GUMAR-481004 format. One record per atom (N, C-alpha, C, O): residue number from 0; residue in one letter; atom name; x, y, z. Coordinates in steps of 0.02 Angstrom, whole numbers, plus 50000, padded with zeros to 5 digits. Atoms other than C-alpha are relative to their C-alpha. Example, Ala and Ser with C-alpha at 12.3 -4.5 7.8 and 13.67 -1.06 7.14 Angstrom:
2
    n  res  atom      X      Y      Z
    0    A     N  50045  49941  50000
    0    A    CA  50615  49775  50390
    0    A     C  50045  50060  50000
    0    A     O  50097  50059  50033
    1    S     N  49958  49941  49997
    1    S    CA  50684  49947  50357
    1    S     C  49961  50055  50037
    1    S     O  49986  50110  50045
//
This chain:
148
    n  res  atom      X      Y      Z
    0    M     N  49991  49997  49929
    0    M    CA  48115  49495  46824
    0    M     C  50073  50013  50017
    0    M     O  50087  50054  50061
    1    A     N  49930  49989  49985
    1    A    CA  48304  49486  46823
    1    A     C  50020  50071  49981
    1    A     O  50062  50101  50014
    2    G     N  49985  49931  50020
    2    G    CA  48308  49652  46731
    2    G     C  49975  50050  50051
    2    G     O  50008  50100  50064
    3    E     N  50026  49956  49949
    3    E    CA  48198  49732  46863
    3    E     C  50044  50000  50062
    3    E     O  50057  50052  50091
    4    A     N  49958  50005  49940
    4    A    CA  48306  49668  47005
    4    A     C  50066  50035  49988
    4    A     O  50093  50066  50033
    5    G     N  49937  49967  50015
    5    G    CA  48462  49730  46917
    5    G     C  49993  50075  49993
    5    G     O  50040  50112  50007
    6    A     N  50010  49929  50010
    6    A    CA  48386  49899  46879
    6    A     C  49988  50037  50066
    6    A     O  50001  50097  50071
    7    R     N  50014  49968  49935
    7    R    CA  48335  49933  47059
    7    R     C  50064  50012  50038
    7    R     O  50106  49967  50043
    8    R     N  49943  49986  49957
    8    R    CA  48463  50019  47167
    8    R     C  49975  49997  50071
    8    R     O  49927  50031  50088
    9    P     N  50024  50008  49931
    9    P    CA  48446  49969  47350
    9    P     C  49999  50065  50038
    9    P     O  49951  50077  50076
   10    G     N  49998  49938  49962
   10    G    CA  48497  50139  47419
   10    G     C  49945  50048  49980
   10    G     O  49914  50079  50023
   11    A     N  50050  49952  50023
   11    A    CA  48380  50241  47311
   11    A     C  49930  49977  50017
   11    A     O  49889  50017  50040
   12    D     N  50067  50025  49986
   12    D    CA  48228  50129  47330
   12    D     C  49985  49998  50074
   12    D     O  49931  50019  50095
   13    S     N  50014  50006  49929
   13    S    CA  48246  50097  47515
   13    S     C  49995  50069  50032
   13    S     O  49957  50078  50079
   14    G     N  50007  49932  49974
   14    G    CA  48271  50283  47548
   14    G     C  49933  50030  49982
   14    G     O  49903  50066  50022
   15    A     N  50065  49974  50021
   15    A    CA  48115  50323  47449
   15    A     C  49944  49968  50039
   15    A     O  49893  50001  50053
   16    E     N  50051  50034  49962
   16    E    CA  48016  50194  47545
   16    E     C  50005  50013  50075
   16    E     O  49961  49992  50113
   17    G     N  49991  49986  49930
   17    G    CA  48082  50256  47712
   17    G     C  50033  49944  50039
   17    G     O  50033  49945  50100
   18    Q     N  49969  50056  49966
   18    Q    CA  48176  50095  47749
   18    Q     C  50073  50015  50018
   18    Q     O  50098  49989  50068
   19    D     N  49929  49987  49989
   19    D    CA  48354  50165  47740
   19    D     C  50009  50063  50042
   19    D     O  50045  50109  50023
   20    I     N  49998  49941  49956
   20    I    CA  48332  50288  47883
   20    I     C  50069  50010  50028
   20    I     O  50093  50067  50033
   21    L     N  49937  49995  49967
   21    L    CA  48498  50250  47964
   21    L     C  50060  50001  49952
   21    L     O  50117  50009  49975
   22    G     N  49947  49999  50049
   22    G    CA  48600  50245  47803
   22    G     C  50043  49937  50001
   22    G     O  50102  49939  49983
   23    V     N  49963  50063  49998
   23    V    CA  48651  50063  47827
   23    V     C  49961  49948  49961
   23    V     O  49903  49959  49942
   24    E     N  50033  50053  50036
   24    E    CA  48611  49901  47740
   24    E     C  49946  49966  50042
   24    E     O  49945  49976  50103
   25    Q     N  50058  50030  49966
   25    Q    CA  48457  49799  47785
   25    Q     C  50019  49958  50061
   25    Q     O  49988  49964  50113
   26    R     N  49980  50043  49944
   26    R    CA  48547  49672  47895
   26    R     C  50026  50042  50059
   26    R     O  50010  50029  50117
   27    E     N  49974  49956  49947
   27    E    CA  48640  49809  47991
   27    E     C  49942  50039  50032
   27    E     O  49941  50050  50092
   28    R     N  50057  49962  49976
   28    R    CA  48479  49908  48005
   28    R     C  49958  49958  50049
   28    R     O  49937  49982  50101
   29    E     N  50038  50045  49956
   29    E    CA  48388  49758  48081
   29    E     C  50037  49989  50066
   29    E     O  50005  49986  50119
   30    A     N  49961  50010  49938
   30    A    CA  48530  49732  48206
   30    A     C  49996  50063  50044
   30    A     O  49988  50058  50104
   31    V     N  50004  49938  49962
   31    V    CA  48527  49916  48257
   31    V     C  49930  50008  50031
   31    V     O  49924  50026  50089
   32    L     N  50068  49994  49974
   32    L    CA  48338  49916  48275
   32    L     C  49986  49949  50055
   32    L     O  49949  49963  50102
   33    A     N  50008  50050  49947
   33    A    CA  48345  49756  48378
   33    A     C  50034  50024  50064
   33    A     O  50007  50015  50119
   34    W     N  49965  49974  49941
   34    W    CA  48474  49835  48494
   34    W     C  49960  50057  50032
   34    W     O  49954  50061  50093
   35    V     N  50040  49945  49974
   35    V    CA  48366  49992  48510
   35    V     C  49939  49973  50037
   35    V     O  49921  49998  50090
   36    G     N  50057  50030  49967
   36    G    CA  48216  49883  48553
   36    G     C  50017  49971  50067
   36    G     O  49978  49975  50114
   37    E     N  49979  50029  49937
   37    E    CA  48313  49794  48689
   37    E     C  50022  50053  50051
   37    E     O  50018  50041  50111
   38    N     N  49973  49947  49957
   38    N    CA  48384  49957  48760
   38    N     C  49959  50064  49996
   38    N     O  49987  50119  49997
   39    M     N  50042  49942  50011
   39    M    CA  48235  50073  48739
   39    M     C  50005  50051  50057
   39    M     O  50002  50111  50044
   40    T     N  49995  49953  49944
   40    T    CA  48252  50149  48914
   40    T     C  50062  50043  49993
   40    T     O  50059  50104  50002
   41    L     N  49938  49963  50010
   41    L    CA  48433  50199  48881
   41    L     C  49994  50047  49941
   41    L     O  50018  50104  49945
   42    V     N  50008  49958  50059
   42    V    CA  48389  50266  48709
   42    V     C  49956  50060  50016
   42    V     O  49972  50116  49996
   43    R     N  50044  49944  49982
   43    R    CA  48246  50371  48779
   43    R     C  50037  50050  50045
   43    R     O  50031  50111  50035
   44    R     N  49962  49955  49955
   44    R    CA  48358  50440  48918
   44    R     C  50050  50040  49961
   44    R     O  50059  50100  49975
   45    S     N  49950  49965  50039
   45    S    CA  48492  50484  48792
   45    S     C  49969  50050  49952
   45    S     O  49996  50105  49942
   46    A     N  50030  49957  50050
   46    A    CA  48375  50559  48663
   46    A     C  49960  50057  50030
   46    A     O  49961  50113  50004
   47    F     N  50046  49950  49974
   47    F    CA  48254  50653  48773
   47    F     C  50022  50029  50067
   47    F     O  49994  50079  50089
   48    G     N  49978  49976  49936
   48    G    CA  48347  50675  48936
   48    G     C  50058  50049  49994
   48    G     O  50071  50076  49940
   49    Q     N  49945  49953  49998
   49    Q    CA  48493  50782  48987
   49    Q     C  50068  49964  50006
   49    Q     O  50117  49994  50028
   50    R     N  49940  50040  49992
   50    R    CA  48623  50643  48981
   50    R     C  50061  50032  49967
   50    R     O  50114  50035  49997
   51    T     N  49944  49970  50036
   51    T    CA  48733  50729  48850
   51    T     C  50023  50064  50035
   51    T     O  50083  50076  50040
   52    L     N  49983  49939  49964
   52    L    CA  48726  50894  48944
   52    L     C  50039  49984  50063
   52    L     O  50090  50016  50076
   53    Y     N  49966  50018  49938
   53    Y    CA  48776  50812  49108
   53    Y     C  50071  49974  49987
   53    Y     O  50118  49991  50023
   54    W     N  49934  50026  50016
   54    W    CA  48920  50718  49029
   54    W     C  50047  50055  49978
   54    W     O  50104  50058  50000
   55    S     N  49957  49946  50024
   55    S    CA  48987  50871  48939
   55    S     C  50017  50048  50057
   55    S     O  50073  50074  50059
   56    L     N  49985  49958  49943
   56    L    CA  48973  50974  49098
   56    L     C  50052  49967  50046
   56    L     O  50098  50001  50070
   57    G     N  49952  50036  49958
   57    G    CA  49066  50841  49197
   57    G     C  50070  50000  49970
   57    G     O  50119  50012  50005
   58    V     N  49935  50001  50033
   58    V    CA  49206  50825  49070
   58    V     C  50030  50070  49999
   58    V     O  50090  50078  50012
   59    T     N  49975  49931  50001
   59    T    CA  49221  51014  49052
   59    T     C  50024  50022  50069
   59    T     O  50076  50055  50075
   60    F     N  49979  49982  49932
   60    F    CA  49229  51035  49241
   60    F     C  50066  49968  50017
   60    F     O  50111  50001  50043
   61    A     N  49938  50036  49984
   61    A    CA  49365  50902  49258
   61    A     C  50059  50029  49961
   61    A     O  50113  50041  49990
   62    V     N  49946  49972  50041
   62    V    CA  49469  50971  49114
   62    V     C  50017  50071  50023
   62    V     O  50076  50089  50028
   63    G     N  49988  49932  49977
   63    G    CA  49447  51150  49175
   63    G     C  50037  50002  50066
   63    G     O  50083  50042  50075
   64    L     N  49967  50002  49934
   64    L    CA  49496  51108  49353
   64    L     C  50073  49976  49993
   64    L     O  50117  50003  50025
   65    A     N  49931  50024  50011
   65    A    CA  49649  51009  49293
   65    A     C  50042  50054  49967
   65    A     O  50100  50063  49987
   66    A     N  49962  49947  50032
   66    A    CA  49702  51152  49179
   66    A     C  50014  50057  50048
   66    A     O  50068  50086  50048
   67    H     N  49991  49946  49951
   67    H    CA  49677  51279  49318
   67    H     C  50056  49982  50050
   67    H     O  50100  50023  50063
   68    V     N  49948  50022  49952
   68    V    CA  49782  51179  49442
   68    V     C  50067  49993  49965
   68    V     O  50119  50014  49991
   69    G     N  49937  50007  50038
   69    G    CA  49912  51136  49309
   69    G     C  50031  50067  49983
   69    G     O  50091  50075  49988
   70    G     N  49975  49933  50014
   70    G    CA  49927  51318  49258
   70    G     C  50029  50033  50062
   70    G     O  50080  50067  50058
   71    F     N  49975  49972  49937
   71    F    CA  49947  51370  49439
   71    F     C  50067  49970  50019
   71    F     O  50114  50006  50038
   72    L     N  49937  50033  49983
   72    L    CA  50083  51241  49470
   72    L     C  50056  50019  49952
   72    L     O  50113  50029  49973
   73    L     N  49950  49980  50049
   73    L    CA  50172  51286  49309
   73    L     C  50022  50072  50011
   73    L     O  50080  50089  50003
   74    K     N  49984  49930  49986
   74    K    CA  50162  51470  49352
   74    K     C  50047  50007  50059
   74    K     O  50093  50048  50057
   75    S     N  49959  49994  49941
   75    S    CA  50239  51444  49522
   75    S     C  50068  49966  49993
   75    S     O  50114  49979  50031
   76    A     N  49938  50038  50008
   76    A    CA  50375  51327  49457
   76    A     C  50048  50031  49949
   76    A     O  50106  50011  49947
   77    T     N  49957  49974  50053
   77    T    CA  50443  51430  49313
   77    T     C  50011  50075  50007
   77    T     O  49970  50110  50036
   78    A     N  49985  49929  50000
   78    A    CA  50526  51598  49293
   78    A     C  50010  50026  49929
   78    A     O  50013  50087  49919
   79    A     N  49989  49980  50069
   79    A    CA  50552  51599  49104
   79    A     C  49936  50032  49972
   79    A     O  49881  50007  49983
   80    Q     N  50057  49961  50025
   80    Q    CA  50439  51725  49016
   80    Q     C  49953  49960  49954
   80    Q     O  49892  49962  49964
   81    P     N  50047  50036  50044
   81    P    CA  50371  51614  48875
   81    P     C  49959  49947  50037
   81    P     O  49899  49939  50025
   82    L     N  50036  50051  49961
   82    L    CA  50326  51474  48996
   82    L     C  49953  50033  50049
   82    L     O  49899  50005  50064
   83    L     N  50043  49965  49954
   83    L    CA  50254  51599  49117
   83    L     C  49936  50024  49965
   83    L     O  49882  50021  49994
   84    L     N  50058  49979  50039
   84    L    CA  50139  51666  48981
   84    L     C  49955  49940  49986
   84    L     O  49894  49945  49994
   85    A     N  50039  50060  50014
   85    A    CA  50083  51489  48933
   85    A     C  49965  49976  50064
   85    A     O  49907  49956  50063
   86    A     N  50030  50021  49936
   86    A    CA  50055  51446  49117
   86    A     C  49943  50046  50020
   86    A     O  49892  50023  50045
   87    D     N  50053  49952  49983
   87    D    CA  49953  51605  49142
   87    D     C  49939  49989  49956
   87    D     O  49882  49992  49980
   88    L     N  50057  50014  50045
   88    L    CA  49846  51566  48989
   88    L     C  49965  49936  50020
   88    L     O  49903  49933  50019
   89    L     N  50029  50063  49978
   89    L    CA  49820  51387  49048
   89    L     C  49961  50009  50064
   89    L     O  49906  49982  50072
   90    Y     N  50033  49986  49936
   90    Y    CA  49776  51449  49222
   90    Y     C  49934  50037  49989
   90    Y     O  49883  50020  50019
   91    G     N  50061  49962  50015
   91    G    CA  49650  51574  49153
   91    G     C  49948  49959  49965
   91    G     O  49889  49962  49982
   92    L     N  50047  50043  50036
   92    L    CA  49571  51450  49032
   92    L     C  49968  49949  50047
   92    L     O  49908  49938  50045
   93    G     N  50028  50049  49953
   93    G    CA  49552  51320  49168
   93    G     C  49951  50032  50048
   93    G     O  49899  50003  50062
   94    G     N  50046  49965  49954
   94    G    CA  49473  51446  49286
   94    G     C  49934  50017  49966
   94    G     O  49881  50010  49996
   95    V     N  50062  49983  50037
   95    V    CA  49349  51502  49153
   95    V     C  49958  49938  49988
   95    V     O  49897  49940  49994
   96    L     N  50037  50061  50014
   96    L    CA  49302  51323  49109
   96    L     C  49962  49974  50061
   96    L     O  49902  49963  50058
   97    W     N  50034  50031  49943
   97    W    CA  49264  51257  49283
   97    W     C  49951  50048  50032
   97    W     O  49899  50026  50057
   98    T     N  50049  49954  49972
   98    T    CA  49180  51416  49344
   98    T     C  49940  50008  49953
   98    T     O  49885  50021  49976
   99    G     N  50056  49999  50048
   99    G    CA  49076  51417  49185
   99    G     C  49952  49942  50012
   99    G     O  49891  49950  50007
  100    V     N  50042  50058  49985
  100    V    CA  49014  51243  49227
  100    V     C  49959  50012  50063
  100    V     O  49900  49996  50066
  101    V     N  50036  49985  49938
  101    V    CA  48969  51298  49403
  101    V     C  49943  50050  49986
  101    V     O  49888  50043  50013
  102    L     N  50051  49951  50019
  102    L    CA  48874  51446  49328
  102    L     C  49942  49966  49964
  102    L     O  49884  49981  49979
  103    V     N  50053  50035  50037
  103    V    CA  48778  51332  49209
  103    V     C  49959  49957  50048
  103    V     O  49898  49952  50041
  104    L     N  50037  50040  49951
  104    L    CA  48733  51218  49355
  104    L     C  49949  50043  50038
  104    L     O  49892  50023  50046
  105    F     N  50045  49958  49961
  105    F    CA  48658  51362  49454
  105    F     C  49947  50034  49957
  105    F     O  49891  50046  49982
  106    V     N  50048  49964  50042
  106    V    CA  48572  51447  49307
  106    V     C  49955  49953  49961
  106    V     O  49897  49970  49948
  107    E     N  50038  50044  50044
  107    E    CA  48514  51298  49204
  107    E     C  49979  49934  50032
  107    E     O  49920  49916  50030
  108    V     N  50014  50069  49979
  108    V    CA  48525  51127  49285
  108    V     C  49958  49998  50064
  108    V     O  49907  49964  50065
  109    F     N  50038  50001  49937
  109    F    CA  48465  51160  49464
  109    F     C  49928  50026  49991
  109    F     O  49882  49995  50018
  110    P     N  50071  49979  50011
  110    P    CA  48312  51262  49408
  110    P     C  49959  49948  49963
  110    P     O  49900  49939  49978
  111    R     N  50038  50052  50036
  111    R    CA  48262  51124  49286
  111    R     C  49983  49943  50048
  111    R     O  49927  49916  50045
  112    Y     N  50012  50053  49952
  112    Y    CA  48280  50995  49424
  112    Y     C  49944  50019  50048
  112    Y     O  49899  49978  50061
  113    Q     N  50053  49979  49954
  113    Q    CA  48172  51096  49543
  113    Q     C  49933  50005  49963
  113    Q     O  49881  49989  49992
  114    K     N  50062  49997  50038
  114    K    CA  48044  51127  49406
  114    K     C  49970  49931  49991
  114    K     O  49909  49923  49995
  115    R     N  50025  50068  50006
  115    R    CA  48031  50940  49377
  115    R     C  49971  49975  50066
  115    R     O  49919  49941  50066
  116    Q     N  50027  50020  49934
  116    Q    CA  48007  50912  49564
  116    Q     C  49932  50032  50012
  116    Q     O  49885  49998  50034
  117    W     N  50064  49965  49991
  117    W    CA  47869  51043  49571
  117    W     C  49946  49971  49954
  117    W     O  49889  49964  49974
  118    R     N  50048  50029  50047
  118    R    CA  47787  50967  49416
  118    R     C  49975  49933  50025
  118    R     O  49916  49917  50020
  119    R     N  50021  50064  49973
  119    R    CA  47788  50794  49495
  119    R     C  49953  50008  50060
  119    R     O  49904  49972  50066
  120    L     N  50043  49987  49943
  120    L    CA  47714  50864  49655
  120    L     C  49931  50024  49977
  120    L     O  49880  50002  50005
  121    H     N  50063  49975  50027
  121    H    CA  47581  50956  49555
  121    H     C  49959  49943  49969
  121    H     O  49899  49938  49981
  122    D     N  50035  50057  50031
  122    D    CA  47539  50799  49455
  122    D     C  49974  49951  50052
  122    D     O  49918  49925  50045
  123    A     N  50023  50044  49946
  123    A    CA  47529  50694  49613
  123    A     C  49940  50029  50035
  123    A     O  49893  49993  50053
  124    Y     N  50057  49967  49967
  124    Y    CA  47413  50822  49691
  124    Y     C  49937  49993  49957
  124    Y     O  49883  49976  49981
  125    L     N  50058  50005  50045
  125    L    CA  47300  50825  49538
  125    L     C  49973  49929  49997
  125    L     O  49913  49918  49993
  126    A     N  50022  50070  50001
  126    A    CA  47296  50635  49535
  126    A     C  49963  49983  50064
  126    A     O  49912  49948  50062
  127    A     N  50033  50014  49936
  127    A    CA  47250  50629  49720
  127    A     C  49932  50034  50003
  127    A     O  49883  50005  50026
  128    V     N  50064  49964  50001
  128    V    CA  47114  50761  49698
  128    V     C  49952  49966  49951
  128    V     O  49892  49962  49964
  129    G     N  50042  50035  50048
  129    G    CA  47051  50669  49545
  129    G     C  49973  49934  50028
  129    G     O  49915  49916  50015
  130    D     N  50023  50062  49968
  130    D    CA  47042  50506  49643
  130    D     C  49945  50014  50050
  130    D     O  49896  49978  50054
  131    R     N  50051  49983  49950
  131    R    CA  46945  50591  49782
  131    R     C  49936  50024  49965
  131    R     O  49881  50010  49988
  132    A     N  50059  49976  50036
  132    A    CA  46830  50675  49655
  132    A     C  49962  49942  49971
  132    A     O  49900  49942  49968
  133    G     N  50032  50059  50029
  133    G    CA  46797  50507  49575
  133    G     C  49961  49960  50052
  133    G     O  49911  49928  50036
  134    T     N  50034  50038  49948
  134    T    CA  46747  50430  49742
  134    T     C  49950  50043  50037
  134    T     O  49912  50018  50079
  135    G     N  50048  49956  49969
  135    G    CA  46648  50582  49795
  135    G     C  50022  50028  50067
  135    G     O  49980  50055  50104
  136    T     N  49977  49976  49935
  136    T    CA  46757  50628  49945
  136    T     C  50035  50067  49996
  136    T     O  50054  50095  50048
  137    G     N  49966  49936  50006
  137    G    CA  46836  50786  49876
  137    G     C  49973  50038  49941
  137    G     O  49934  50013  49901
  138    G     N  50023  49958  50055
  138    G    CA  46808  50928  49757
  138    G     C  50041  49989  49938
  138    G     O  50100  49969  49942
  139    A     N  49963  50005  50062
  139    A    CA  46857  50923  49575
  139    A     C  50039  50063  49989
  139    A     O  50016  50117  50007
  140    P     N  49960  49939  50012
  140    P    CA  46996  51042  49523
  140    P     C  49968  50042  49945
  140    P     O  49936  50016  49899
  141    D     N  50024  49955  50053
  141    D    CA  46950  51195  49422
  141    D     C  50054  50004  49946
  141    D     O  50100  49963  49946
  142    S     N  49954  49996  50057
  142    S    CA  47044  51250  49265
  142    S     C  50071  50016  50022
  142    S     O  50118  50001  49984
  143    T     N  49932  49986  49977
  143    T    CA  47194  51309  49368
  143    T     C  50031  49942  50037
  143    T     O  50090  49944  50052
  144    G     N  49974  50059  49965
  144    G    CA  47213  51142  49454
  144    G     C  49988  50005  50075
  144    G     O  50005  49958  50111
  145    A     N  50013  49993  49929
  145    A    CA  47160  51209  49624
  145    A     C  49932  49969  50016
  145    A     O  49886  49973  49975
  146    P     N  50064  50030  49982
  146    P    CA  47020  51118  49716
  146    P     C  49947  50053  50011
  146    P     O  49962  50109  50032
  147    T     N  50055  49952  49992
  147    T    CA  46851  51202  49720
  147    T     C  49965  49991  50067
  147    T     O  49918  50027  50082
//
């Protein structure tokens, strides 16, 4: 028995059994899983939602706007050529960053938001029609979801 316990390597065996998913020891793993269980809503929002996208867009917008304003102020305050070049590059980079975020908002984020709203409205309609169909006061939806 002592030979078996000494021969087993915890990392290799637990990885083979699927226990060492997080790459940590058993006690740390239990603590992490307990925290995940207590904060499941936050974990789901972070894993399946757009939380990371929104944070990165916000940070990029703030950094871009600060660089754009800083480059403009540096450009107007200096006359030396090397500093003027750096100020112009900073001004251009800042402008590209914050306008890029605005573009992503209009092309990606707002359409997703509206699509989710339409999907919720569609689901609510189907649920209401289904409730009426179950009570016999309305028609059942056909395969397209429209009432018959």
